[in-house]
C-alpha positions as CSV (number, residue, x, y, z in Angstrom):
1,M,-12.2,8.9,6.0
2,Q,-13.1,6.0,3.8
3,F,-11.0,3.6,5.8
4,E,-10.8,3.5,9.6
5,L,-7.3,2.3,10.5
6,S,-7.8,1.2,14.1
7,A,-7.1,-1.7,16.4
8,R,-10.8,-2.7,16.3
9,Y,-10.4,-4.0,12.8
10,A,-6.7,-5.0,12.8
11,R,-5.4,-8.5,12.0
12,F,-2.7,-9.2,14.6
13,S,0.2,-11.4,13.5
14,P,2.3,-13.3,16.0
15,S,5.1,-10.7,15.7
16,A,2.7,-7.8,16.4
17,H,1.8,-7.7,20.1
18,N,0.0,-4.4,19.9
19,F,-1.5,-2.1,17.4
20,Q,1.6,0.1,17.3
21,E,3.5,-2.9,15.9
22,V,0.8,-3.4,13.3
23,W,0.9,0.3,12.3
24,I,4.7,0.2,11.8
25,S,4.4,-2.9,9.6
26,L,1.6,-1.3,7.6
27,C,3.5,1.8,7.0
28,H,6.5,-0.3,6.0
29,E,4.5,-2.2,3.4
30,F,2.9,0.9,2.0
31,L,6.1,2.8,1.6
32,S,7.9,-0.2,0.1
33,T,5.1,-0.5,-2.4
34,V,5.0,3.1,-3.4
35,F,8.8,3.2,-3.7
36,P,9.7,-0.3,-4.9
37,S,13.4,0.7,-5.6
38,S,13.9,2.0,-2.0
39,S,15.6,0.1,0.8
40,I,13.5,0.6,3.9
41,V,14.8,-0.9,7.2
42,R,13.3,-1.2,10.7
43,M,15.0,0.8,13.4
44,D,14.9,0.8,17.2
45,S,12.7,3.9,17.9
46,N,13.5,3.7,21.6
47,E,17.2,4.4,20.7
48,Y,17.0,6.5,17.5
49,G,13.5,8.0,17.5
50,I,13.0,6.4,14.1
51,D,10.8,3.4,13.2
52,L,11.7,3.2,9.5
53,L,14.6,4.5,7.5
54,D,14.8,4.6,3.8
55,Q,18.5,4.1,3.0
56,T,18.0,5.1,-0.6
57,T,16.5,8.6,-0.1
58,G,17.6,9.3,3.5
59,S,13.9,9.6,4.6
60,A,13.2,8.7,8.2
61,Y,9.7,7.8,9.5
62,C,8.4,8.0,13.0
63,C,5.2,5.8,13.1
64,H,2.8,6.6,16.0
65,A,-0.7,5.2,16.3
66,V,-3.6,5.1,18.7
67,D,-6.0,2.2,19.0
68,E,-9.1,4.2,18.3
69,P,-8.5,7.3,16.1
70,S,-12.1,8.5,16.6
71,S,-11.6,8.9,20.4
72,D,-8.0,8.4,21.5
73,T,-5.4,11.2,21.5
74,L,-1.9,11.0,20.1
75,S,0.8,11.5,22.7
76,V,2.6,14.7,22.0
77,D,5.3,13.9,24.6
78,R,6.1,10.7,22.8
79,T,6.4,12.5,19.5
80,V,8.7,15.2,20.9
81,A,10.9,12.5,22.6
82,S,11.2,10.7,19.2
83,L,12.2,14.0,17.5
84,E,14.9,14.7,20.1
85,K,16.4,11.2,19.7
86,A,16.3,11.5,15.9
87,A,18.0,14.9,16.0
88,Q,20.7,13.5,18.3
89,H,21.5,10.7,15.8
90,R,21.1,12.6,12.6
91,D,24.8,12.8,11.8
92,K,25.2,9.1,12.3
93,L,22.1,8.0,10.3
94,R,22.4,10.8,7.7
95,W,18.6,11.2,7.5
96,Q,17.5,14.1,5.3
97,R,13.7,14.2,5.9
98,Y,11.8,13.2,9.0
99,S,8.1,12.1,8.6
100,I,5.7,11.6,11.4
101,A,3.2,8.9,10.3
102,T,0.0,8.7,12.3
103,N,-3.5,7.2,12.0
104,A,-5.0,10.2,13.9
105,E,-4.7,14.0,13.9
106,Y,-2.9,16.0,16.6
107,S,-4.8,18.7,18.4
108,K,-4.0,22.3,17.4
109,D,-2.2,22.8,20.8
110,G,-0.3,19.5,20.3
111,M,0.8,20.5,16.8
112,D,2.0,23.9,18.1
113,I,4.1,22.1,20.7
114,I,5.7,19.8,18.2
115,K,6.5,22.7,15.8
116,D,8.0,24.7,18.6
117,R,10.3,21.8,19.5
118,I,11.3,21.4,15.8
119,R,12.5,25.0,15.9
120,K,14.4,24.6,19.1
121,L,16.1,21.5,17.7
122,Q,17.2,23.7,14.8
123,I,15.6,21.4,12.2
124,A,14.4,23.2,9.1
125,S,10.6,23.2,8.9
126,E,10.7,21.7,5.3
127,E,12.7,18.8,6.6
128,V,9.9,17.5,8.9
129,G,6.4,16.5,7.6
130,F,3.2,14.9,8.9
131,L,1.7,12.0,7.1
132,G,-1.8,11.8,8.7
133,P,-5.0,9.8,8.1
134,A,-5.7,11.5,4.8
135,T,-2.4,10.2,3.2
136,W,-2.9,6.7,4.4
137,N,-6.5,6.6,3.3
138,R,-5.4,7.5,-0.2
139,L,-2.9,4.7,-0.1
140,C,-5.6,2.3,1.1
141,S,-7.7,3.2,-1.9
142,E,-4.8,2.7,-4.3
143,Y,-3.6,-0.6,-2.7
144,P,-6.7,-2.4,-1.3
145,R,-4.8,-5.7,-1.1
146,I,-2.5,-4.3,1.5
147,V,-5.5,-3.3,3.5
148,D,-6.9,-6.8,3.2
149,N,-3.7,-8.2,4.7
150,W,-3.9,-6.1,7.8
151,F,-7.5,-5.3,8.4
152,E,-10.8,-7.2,8.6
153,Y,-13.9,-5.1,7.9
154,R,-16.4,-7.9,7.6
155,I,-18.8,-7.9,10.6
156,I,-21.3,-10.6,11.6
157,V,-24.8,-9.2,12.5
158,S,-27.1,-11.2,14.8
159,K,-30.8,-11.8,14.2
160,D,-31.6,-9.6,17.1
161,V,-29.8,-6.7,15.6
162,V,-31.7,-7.2,12.3
163,K,-35.0,-7.3,14.1
164,K,-34.1,-4.1,15.9
165,A,-33.3,-2.5,12.6
166,F,-36.7,-3.3,11.3
167,E,-38.2,-1.6,14.3
168,D,-35.9,1.5,13.8
169,A,-37.0,1.6,10.2
170,R,-40.5,2.1,11.6
171,Y,-42.1,-1.1,10.4
172,Y,-45.3,-2.1,12.1
173,P,-44.8,-4.6,15.0
174,K,-46.9,-7.1,13.1
175,Y,-44.5,-7.1,10.1
176,V,-41.4,-7.0,12.4
177,A,-42.6,-10.2,14.1
178,E,-43.5,-11.8,10.7
179,F,-40.1,-11.0,9.2
180,A,-38.2,-12.1,12.3
181,A,-40.0,-15.5,12.1
182,Q,-39.1,-15.9,8.4
183,I,-35.5,-15.1,9.2
184,D,-35.4,-17.6,12.1
185,K,-36.6,-20.4,9.7
186,A,-34.4,-19.6,6.8
187,D,-30.8,-20.7,6.5
188,F,-29.9,-17.7,4.4
189,K,-27.4,-14.9,4.7
190,V,-26.5,-11.8,2.7
191,V,-23.1,-10.0,2.7
192,L,-24.1,-6.3,2.4
193,T,-21.4,-4.0,1.1
194,N,-21.5,-0.3,0.1
195,N,-19.6,1.9,-2.4
196,R,-18.3,4.4,0.2
197,T,-16.5,2.3,2.8
198,P,-14.9,-1.2,2.9
199,I,-17.4,-2.3,5.6
200,E,-19.2,-5.7,4.9
201,L,-22.2,-6.6,7.0
202,V,-23.1,-10.3,7.1
203,L,-26.9,-10.3,7.7
204,P,-29.2,-13.2,8.5
205,F,-32.2,-12.8,6.1
206,A,-35.0,-14.6,4.3
207,P,-35.2,-15.1,0.6
208,Q,-39.0,-14.3,0.6
209,L,-38.3,-10.8,1.8
210,K,-38.0,-8.0,-0.8
211,V,-35.1,-5.9,-2.0
212,K,-36.7,-2.9,-0.3
213,N,-36.6,-4.7,3.1
214,L,-32.9,-5.3,2.6
215,L,-32.4,-1.7,1.7
216,D,-34.3,-0.5,4.7
217,I,-32.1,-2.6,7.0
218,G,-29.0,-1.3,5.3
219,K,-30.0,2.3,5.7
220,V,-30.5,1.8,9.4
221,L,-27.3,-0.2,10.0
222,L,-25.2,2.3,7.9
223,D,-27.1,5.4,9.2
224,L,-28.1,6.6,5.8
225,N,-30.4,9.5,6.1
226,L,-32.1,10.5,2.8
227,D,-33.0,14.0,4.1
228,A,-31.2,16.9,2.4
229,T,-28.2,18.6,4.1
230,D,-28.3,22.4,3.7
231,F,-25.0,24.1,3.1
232,R,-26.0,27.7,3.5
233,D,-22.6,29.3,2.9
234,L,-22.6,27.7,-0.5
235,S,-26.3,28.2,-1.2
236,T,-26.5,24.5,-2.0
237,S,-27.9,21.3,-0.5
238,A,-27.2,17.6,-1.1
239,S,-29.1,14.4,-0.4
240,L,-28.7,10.7,-1.0
241,S,-30.1,8.4,-3.5
242,V,-29.7,4.7,-2.6
243,S,-30.3,1.4,-4.5
244,V,-29.4,-2.3,-4.2
245,I,-26.9,-3.7,-6.7
246,V,-26.4,-7.4,-7.4
247,D,-23.9,-8.5,-10.1
248,D,-23.6,-4.9,-11.3
249,V,-27.4,-4.7,-11.9
250,A,-29.7,-2.4,-9.9
251,Q,-32.6,-4.4,-8.5
252,E,-36.2,-3.4,-8.4
253,F,-37.4,-2.6,-4.8
254,S,-40.4,-4.9,-5.2
255,T,-38.4,-8.0,-6.2
256,Q,-38.1,-10.8,-3.7
257,L,-34.5,-11.9,-2.9
258,A,-35.5,-15.4,-4.1
259,D,-35.8,-13.9,-7.6
260,V,-32.5,-12.1,-7.4
261,P,-29.4,-13.8,-8.6
262,I,-27.9,-14.2,-5.2
263,S,-27.3,-17.3,-3.1
264,S,-26.8,-17.7,0.6
265,G,-23.6,-16.0,1.5
266,G,-23.7,-13.9,-1.7
267,E,-23.0,-10.2,-2.0
268,A,-25.4,-7.4,-2.4
269,Q,-24.3,-3.8,-2.5
270,I,-26.0,-0.6,-1.4
271,W,-25.1,2.0,-4.0
272,I,-25.0,5.4,-2.4
273,K,-25.3,8.3,-4.8
274,I,-25.1,11.9,-3.8
275,V,-27.5,14.4,-5.4
276,W,-26.9,18.1,-5.1
277,Q,-29.0,21.2,-5.9
278,E,-27.8,24.8,-6.4
279,K,-30.5,26.4,-4.3
280,S,-30.6,25.4,-0.6
281,F,-33.8,24.0,0.7
282,D,-35.0,22.2,3.9
283,Q,-37.5,19.6,2.7
284,T,-36.6,16.0,1.9
285,M,-35.4,15.4,-1.7
286,P,-37.0,12.5,-3.6
287,S,-34.8,9.5,-4.4
288,D,-34.5,8.2,-8.0
289,G,-33.1,4.9,-6.7
290,L,-30.8,3.8,-9.5
291,P,-27.2,4.8,-10.2
292,T,-26.3,6.0,-13.6
293,K,-24.6,3.6,-16.1
294,D,-21.3,5.6,-16.3
295,L,-21.0,5.5,-12.5
296,M,-21.5,1.7,-12.6
297,L,-18.8,1.3,-15.1
298,R,-16.3,3.3,-13.1
299,Y,-17.1,1.5,-9.9
300,I,-14.3,-0.5,-8.2
301,R,-15.2,-2.4,-5.0
302,F,-13.0,-0.7,-2.5
303,E,-12.9,2.7,-4.2
304,S,-15.4,5.4,-3.5
305,P,-16.3,7.4,-6.7
306,S,-15.5,10.6,-4.8
307,L,-13.8,13.9,-5.3
308,F,-11.1,12.8,-2.8
309,D,-10.1,10.0,-5.2
310,K,-9.2,12.6,-7.7
311,C,-6.0,13.0,-5.7
312,S,-3.6,10.9,-7.7
313,M,-0.9,8.6,-6.4
314,E,1.6,10.9,-8.1
315,W,0.6,13.6,-5.7
316,T,0.8,11.1,-2.8
317,K,4.4,10.2,-3.7
318,E,5.3,13.9,-4.0
319,F,3.7,14.6,-0.6
320,I,5.6,11.7,1.1
321,L,8.8,13.0,-0.3
322,G,8.1,16.7,0.1
323,H,6.7,16.7,3.6
324,T,5.0,20.1,3.9
325,P,4.4,20.3,7.7
326,G,0.7,20.4,8.7
327,T,-0.5,20.2,5.1
328,S,-3.6,18.1,4.3
329,R,-5.0,17.4,0.9
330,T,-8.2,19.4,0.6
331,L,-10.2,20.9,-2.2
332,S,-8.6,24.0,-3.6
333,K,-10.1,27.4,-3.1
334,T,-11.0,27.4,-6.8
335,A,-13.1,24.2,-6.5
336,S,-16.5,24.6,-8.0
337,V,-19.6,24.9,-5.8
338,E,-20.6,21.5,-6.9
339,E,-17.3,19.9,-5.9
340,Q,-17.4,21.5,-2.5
341,T,-21.0,20.4,-1.9
342,L,-20.4,16.8,-2.9
343,A,-17.2,16.6,-0.9
344,R,-18.8,17.9,2.2
345,K,-21.8,15.6,1.9
346,E,-19.6,12.6,1.2
347,A,-17.5,13.3,4.3
348,L,-20.6,13.4,6.4
349,V,-21.9,10.1,4.9
350,I,-18.7,8.3,5.5
351,S,-18.3,9.6,9.0
352,G,-21.8,8.6,9.9
353,I,-21.3,5.1,8.6
354,W,-18.2,4.5,10.7
355,Q,-19.8,6.1,13.8
356,K,-22.9,3.8,13.4
357,I,-20.7,0.7,13.2
358,R,-18.8,1.8,16.3
359,D,-22.1,2.2,18.1
360,L,-23.2,-1.3,17.0
361,L,-20.1,-3.1,18.1
362,P,-19.9,-3.8,21.8
363,A,-17.6,-1.4,23.7
364,G,-14.0,-2.6,23.6
365,A,-14.8,-5.5,21.2
366,I,-13.0,-6.2,18.0
367,V,-14.6,-7.0,14.7
368,E,-14.4,-10.8,15.1
369,R,-17.4,-10.6,17.5
370,S,-21.0,-10.6,16.3
371,L,-23.0,-7.5,17.1
372,D,-24.9,-9.2,19.9
373,S,-21.6,-10.4,21.4
374,A,-22.7,-14.0,21.2
375,R,-19.9,-16.4,20.3
376,R,-21.1,-18.9,17.7
377,T,-20.1,-22.5,17.5
378,S,-21.3,-23.4,14.0
379,D,-22.2,-21.7,10.8
380,A,-23.1,-24.1,7.9
381,A,-23.9,-21.2,5.6
382,F,-20.2,-20.4,5.2
383,K,-18.9,-24.0,5.5
384,D,-17.0,-23.9,2.2
385,E,-15.4,-20.5,2.6
386,C,-11.7,-20.6,3.2
387,F,-10.1,-17.3,2.5
388,D,-11.0,-13.7,3.4
389,S,-14.5,-14.7,4.3
390,T,-16.7,-13.8,7.2
391,I,-15.2,-14.5,10.6
392,V,-16.8,-17.9,11.2
393,W,-17.2,-19.1,14.8
394,R,-16.7,-22.9,14.7
395,S,-14.8,-25.1,17.1
396,S,-13.5,-27.3,14.3
397,D,-9.9,-27.0,13.2
398,S,-10.9,-26.1,9.7
399,A,-12.3,-22.7,10.9
400,R,-9.0,-21.7,12.4
401,R,-7.0,-18.9,10.7
402,T,-3.3,-19.2,10.8
403,P,-0.6,-16.6,9.8
404,V,1.1,-17.4,6.5
405,R,4.3,-16.2,4.9
406,L,4.9,-16.5,1.2
407,G,8.2,-16.6,-0.6
408,A,10.0,-17.8,-3.7
409,S,13.5,-18.8,-4.8
410,A,15.3,-18.6,-8.2
411,P,18.8,-17.9,-9.6
412,K,19.6,-14.2,-10.0
413,A,21.4,-14.8,-13.3
414,V,20.9,-17.4,-16.0
415,A,22.1,-18.1,-19.6
416,P,20.0,-18.2,-22.8
417,G,18.8,-21.7,-23.6
418,S,19.5,-22.9,-20.0
419,S,17.1,-24.3,-17.5
420,F,16.8,-23.9,-13.8
421,A,14.7,-24.8,-10.8
422,A,12.4,-22.3,-9.1
423,H,10.6,-22.8,-5.9
424,F,7.5,-21.3,-4.2
425,V,7.0,-21.7,-0.4
426,A,4.1,-21.0,1.9
427,Y,4.9,-21.5,5.6
428,H,4.0,-20.6,9.2
429,P,6.3,-17.9,10.5
430,D,7.5,-20.1,13.3
431,L,9.0,-22.5,10.7
432,E,11.1,-19.8,8.9
433,A,14.4,-21.3,10.0
434,E,13.5,-24.7,8.7
435,V,12.2,-23.3,5.4
436,T,15.4,-21.4,5.0
437,K,17.4,-24.5,5.5
438,Q,15.4,-26.7,3.1
439,I,15.2,-24.2,0.3
440,S,18.9,-23.4,0.6
441,E,19.7,-27.1,0.3
442,L,17.6,-27.3,-2.9
443,D,19.7,-24.6,-4.6
444,P,22.5,-22.9,-2.5
445,K,23.3,-20.4,-5.3
446,A,19.7,-19.1,-5.8
447,M,18.3,-15.9,-4.4
448,H,15.8,-16.7,-1.7
449,R,13.1,-14.2,-1.1
450,L,11.2,-15.3,2.0
451,D,8.6,-13.3,3.9
452,A,7.7,-11.5,0.7
453,V,4.0,-11.6,1.5
454,R,2.2,-11.8,4.9
455,T,-1.4,-13.0,5.1
456,N,-3.8,-15.2,7.1
457,W,-5.4,-18.4,5.7
458,K,-7.8,-20.9,7.1
459,I,-6.8,-24.5,7.5
460,G,-7.9,-26.3,4.3
461,A,-7.8,-23.3,2.0
462,H,-7.3,-24.3,-1.6
463,V,-4.2,-22.5,-3.0
464,K,-3.0,-22.4,-6.6
465,V,0.3,-20.9,-7.8
466,K,0.9,-19.9,-11.5
467,V,4.5,-19.2,-12.6
468,Y,5.4,-17.4,-15.9
469,G,7.6,-14.8,-17.5
470,N,8.6,-13.4,-20.9
471,D,10.9,-15.8,-22.8
472,L,10.5,-18.3,-20.0
473,I,8.7,-21.7,-20.3
474,V,7.6,-23.2,-17.0
475,D,6.8,-26.8,-16.3
476,P,4.4,-27.2,-14.7
477,E,2.8,-23.9,-15.4
478,E,0.8,-24.1,-12.2
479,D,0.6,-26.3,-9.1
480,E,-1.8,-26.4,-6.1
481,F,-2.2,-27.5,-2.5
482,E,-4.4,-27.3,0.5
483,W,-3.0,-25.2,3.3
484,G,-2.3,-27.4,6.3
485,G,-1.0,-24.8,8.6
486,E,2.7,-25.6,8.5
487,M,4.8,-25.6,5.3
488,H,4.4,-26.3,1.5
489,I,7.2,-26.1,-1.1
490,L,6.4,-26.3,-4.8
491,D,9.0,-27.0,-7.5
492,F,9.0,-25.6,-11.0
493,R,11.4,-26.3,-13.9
494,V,12.0,-23.1,-16.0
495,N,13.5,-23.1,-19.5
496,V,15.0,-19.9,-20.8
497,G,14.5,-19.0,-24.5
498,N,17.5,-19.2,-26.8
499,E,17.1,-15.6,-27.9
500,A,16.4,-14.2,-24.4
501,T,18.7,-11.5,-23.1
502,G,18.7,-8.7,-20.5
503,S,16.4,-8.5,-17.5
504,R,13.4,-10.7,-17.0
505,D,10.9,-11.2,-14.2
506,L,9.8,-14.6,-13.1
507,K,6.3,-14.1,-11.6
508,F,4.5,-16.2,-9.1
509,D,0.7,-15.5,-9.0
510,V,-0.9,-16.9,-5.8
511,Y,-4.6,-17.7,-6.0
512,V,-6.8,-18.7,-2.9
513,E,-10.2,-20.1,-3.7
514,N,-9.6,-19.0,-7.4
515,L,-9.1,-15.4,-6.3
516,R,-5.7,-13.9,-7.0
517,L,-4.2,-12.8,-3.7
518,K,-0.6,-11.7,-4.5
519,R,2.1,-11.7,-7.1
520,I,5.8,-12.3,-6.2
521,W,8.4,-11.1,-8.6
522,M,11.9,-12.7,-8.9
523,P,14.3,-10.7,-11.1
524,L,16.5,-12.6,-13.5
525,E,19.5,-11.4,-15.5
526,V,19.8,-13.3,-18.8
527,S,23.3,-13.2,-20.3
528,S,25.5,-15.4,-22.5
529,K,28.1,-15.5,-19.8
530,S,28.3,-18.6,-17.8
531,S,25.8,-19.0,-15.0
532,D,28.5,-19.5,-12.4
533,E,30.3,-16.4,-13.5
534,L,27.1,-14.4,-13.3
535,Q,26.3,-15.7,-9.9
536,K,29.7,-14.7,-8.6
537,R,29.3,-11.2,-10.1
538,T,25.8,-10.9,-8.6
539,V,26.6,-11.9,-5.0
540,T,29.8,-9.8,-4.7
541,S,29.1,-6.3,-3.6
542,P,31.4,-3.5,-4.9
543,R,33.7,-1.9,-2.3
544,T,34.9,1.0,-4.3
545,A,33.2,3.2,-6.9
546,F,34.0,6.1,-9.2
547,A,31.4,8.9,-9.3
548,S,30.9,10.2,-12.9
549,Y,28.9,13.4,-13.1
550,A,28.6,16.8,-14.6
551,S,30.0,19.7,-12.6
552,E,26.6,21.4,-12.7
553,D,25.2,18.6,-10.7
554,R,27.9,18.5,-8.0
555,P,25.7,19.7,-5.0
556,R,23.1,16.9,-5.5
557,V,25.8,14.3,-6.2
558,L,27.6,15.1,-3.0
559,D,24.4,14.4,-1.0
560,R,23.8,11.1,-2.8
561,V,27.4,9.9,-2.4
562,A,27.3,10.7,1.3
563,T,24.2,8.5,1.6
564,L,25.8,5.6,-0.3
565,E,29.0,5.8,1.8
566,I,27.2,5.7,5.1
567,H,24.6,3.1,4.3
568,C,26.3,0.8,1.7
569,G,29.9,1.0,2.9
570,L,31.1,2.2,-0.5
571,Q,34.4,4.1,-0.8
572,V,33.5,6.6,-3.6
573,F,36.1,8.5,-5.6
574,L,35.0,12.1,-6.2
575,D,37.3,14.3,-8.2
576,C,36.5,17.4,-6.1
577,I,37.3,15.6,-2.8
578,S,39.6,12.7,-3.6
579,M,42.2,14.5,-5.8
580,R,45.1,16.5,-4.4
581,P,45.6,20.0,-5.6
582,N,47.5,20.3,-8.8
583,A,47.0,16.6,-9.6
584,K,47.2,15.6,-13.3
585,W,43.5,14.9,-13.4
586,R,43.3,14.2,-17.2
587,E,45.6,11.2,-16.7
588,L,44.4,10.2,-13.2
589,L,40.6,10.0,-13.9
590,P,40.6,7.2,-16.4
591,E,43.0,5.3,-14.2
592,M,40.6,5.6,-11.2
593,V,37.7,4.4,-13.3
594,L,39.6,1.2,-14.0
595,E,40.7,0.7,-10.5
596,S,37.2,1.2,-9.0
597,D,34.9,-1.8,-8.7
598,Q,32.0,0.1,-10.1
599,L,31.1,3.4,-11.9
600,L,28.3,5.4,-10.4
601,L,26.9,7.4,-13.4
602,F,24.8,10.4,-12.2
603,W,22.7,11.0,-15.3
604,S,21.2,14.3,-16.2
605,K,20.9,16.8,-19.1
606,A,24.3,18.2,-18.2
607,A,25.9,14.7,-17.9
608,M,24.4,13.8,-21.4
609,A,26.2,16.8,-22.8
610,S,29.5,16.3,-21.0
611,A,32.4,14.8,-23.1
612,W,34.2,13.7,-19.9
613,V,31.2,11.9,-18.5
614,E,30.9,10.0,-21.8
615,K,34.6,9.2,-21.8
616,E,34.3,7.8,-18.2
617,W,31.3,5.6,-18.7
618,R,32.7,4.2,-22.0
619,I,36.0,3.3,-20.3
620,A,33.9,1.4,-17.6
621,F,31.6,-0.1,-20.2
622,N,34.5,-1.4,-22.4
623,H,36.6,-2.8,-19.5
624,K,33.9,-3.9,-16.9
625,G,30.8,-4.5,-19.1
626,I,27.4,-3.2,-18.3
627,D,27.5,-4.9,-14.8
628,G,30.2,-2.4,-13.9
629,I,27.9,0.6,-14.2
630,E,25.1,1.8,-11.9
631,I,22.8,4.5,-13.1
632,H,21.7,7.2,-10.6
633,P,19.3,9.4,-12.5
634,L,19.0,13.1,-11.6
635,C,16.1,13.7,-13.9
636,T,13.6,11.7,-15.9
637,Y,14.7,9.7,-18.9
638,K,12.5,11.8,-21.1
639,E,14.6,14.8,-20.2
640,A,17.9,13.0,-20.7
641,K,17.8,9.9,-22.9
642,L,20.4,7.2,-22.1
643,P,22.8,6.0,-24.7
644,K,21.6,2.8,-26.4
645,E,24.5,0.9,-24.7
646,L,23.1,1.7,-21.3
647,A,19.4,1.5,-22.0
648,Y,19.2,-1.9,-20.3
649,L,20.0,-0.2,-17.0
650,V,16.8,1.9,-16.9
651,H,15.0,1.4,-13.5
652,G,13.2,4.7,-13.1
653,A,14.3,8.1,-11.8
654,D,15.4,8.6,-8.2
655,P,12.3,10.5,-6.8
656,L,14.4,12.5,-4.3
657,M,16.7,13.7,-7.0
658,V,13.9,14.7,-9.4
659,I,12.2,16.7,-6.6
660,R,15.4,18.4,-5.6
661,A,16.1,19.3,-9.3
662,H,12.6,20.8,-9.5
663,E,13.1,22.8,-6.3
664,E,16.3,24.2,-7.6
665,Q,14.7,25.2,-10.8
666,V,11.9,27.0,-8.9
667,R,14.4,28.8,-6.8
668,T,16.4,29.8,-9.8
669,T,13.3,31.1,-11.6
670,T,12.2,33.0,-8.5
671,N,15.7,34.6,-8.1
672,T,15.7,35.6,-11.7
673,Q,12.3,37.2,-11.5
674,D,13.4,39.1,-8.3
675,G,16.5,40.4,-10.1
676,L,18.9,38.5,-7.8
């Protein structure tokens, strides 16, 4: 796996007392990012057997983790106990799919026990799925900033370890002693990265040494063997070609580091290229050293240019919703010999890198310790680094990392041509109550989004915040501060354009040391109605709703309505349930549309063609306005285009509904082919 999600590399927040808590929070953040329209809440797993519940789709998640996935074993008994509790509370919580999210794999015997228990609990196999390390690794590649928030893969390497690496690289003792002396005298460090894993090694080095010396050290510390691997069943073999990249330029091996555009604390990268050959052989393949230009252009820091990255996020979303038990994303049987060879070799390379790092780190240590386990008291080379830098061992307060929570505040609704105050806040989590009080006093009617981002900063980190949005003029456009470890509130005056209308996003871009860390979105509704009226409409939740749908969609609508009733407290009027037999429905339905607080429009091809559905939404639109209608799409908007009056309500198709529609279509096609 490209990423190792273990306690060894985890950043522990004050609210996370163990890695299990970190794992639940990580899963929560990933799922909320993949499904931004979802409503995912934390649950008490001890009572319900569920850690996370998506109230939008009815998906339940049981998050189990081990500290060291490479050696620790997942507890099957714990998973079975969670399943039993979840089954016991299924009717109450109305969950529809149950996912077991883990950072390690179950043994074959363990998986058999879990599947057997699923059958005995009378849970359909398609309703339970396993989201294992492969799924989370794909998400890590897609959202590296989330990984940065929760894991630290930068490791300090001691001079003794570098000296030992020269010896392991088979340098003559004379040169080992000479190079060690040069490193001792030099106040110089190199951050050595690679294009296959997120690992960053901070090496003490000397500028008079050559690029080849740095490459040799990197090969030892990352366990990069250039010998060919023979895959006899494929009649192929594969080997590695490695080079050193600085500022996207491959460096000549004979060049001294002093002549390379890199300063102390700068980054050099080992570019690992896999070379394959159709006919298997046993001798060592020569290395051409330099990556091709097209690979360089495709390279992204935390993404490996691998076959595994061909698995798109669309597939990941489908997998999370579909939950095929025991399924892992592997190369298809139709994959070419080349694809199979490169995939196998890459898996061996990545596995070897992680194993070597585990061997280097002291037993039981976490990444914040240097490789020789010596706690350092000073490090002038990284004096000016403040954010996401090497773990620096200094006793001064400026070296101390503190947990940080980021948030923002703005009205939910504004009028064209108006102005309003928006606020950005960074604070220590212990001060959340005080922050809530202060920001509420600044604007009681605003929407306050606290704890939107979780990160860790060093005292003294330079932070800049830029605020902007379409048809929005912000004064000042940006503001800045130095993180002091407690609380900072920034004020911005926002002027709305006279012609602005509809939905707008007020964006807060947060930069730390001139590197953009996060973006916080605050949605705005711009309407000619008064701001006070809009605020009242926004904060008042509907209590009753009328379900408008085509009869062909009734099975899916019933499921969706049940979820809304249990989780949102809505009383939903359904013609097939709420009406008495022989009722005069032609007269009654328009009346119920008017009496309900909101119209739930379940949109599909059938709904688009239904005269009654159109009549119902037009009644709601004419009497309640666009705010009185909520769209629940049952297909994509390409398949069923919304009327222009409702186009403003487009937020994206409900993924669960789309998948169910597809499943029904497949079943219908299959039955037709079978003559049923």
